[in-house]
C-alpha positions, 0 to 999 in steps of 0.5 A, a space after each residue: 405566235 405570241 400566244 403559242 410562245 407564251 404557252 411554251 414558256 409557261 409549260 417549261 417554267 412551271 415545271 421548273 418552278 414546281 421543282 423549286 417549290 418542292 426544294 424550298 419545302 424540303 429545305 425548310 423541312 431540313 432535308 438538306 441538313 448534313 447532306 452531302 452531294 451523293 445524298 442530295 443527288 439521291 433526293 433529286 433522283 427519287 423526286 424525278 422518279 415519282 410522277 405523283 410528286 412532280 404532278 403535285 408540285 406543278 399543280 400547286 404552282 399552277 394553282 398559285 399562279 392562276 389565283 394571282 392572275 384571276 385576282 388581277 393587277 391590284 388585288 392579285 399581282 400587287 398583293 403577291 409582290 408585297 406579301 
């Protein structure tokens, strides 16, 4: 049950983390400068309607997560936290 719970939690949070990664990139790129709520809603709707963007950002987050986990506690997690 613990493995199943962990898998379900990861499958949910990894999607949300992919969204957050995409929005962080868009924020650094300046996509939200002088944007009102309607424009931001349009950006979100366009993002959700694009499966390739969703897959890309989810995969990027999962690759980063796997890199940290594979490297272990000392070389992976501690370096990622103190980055």
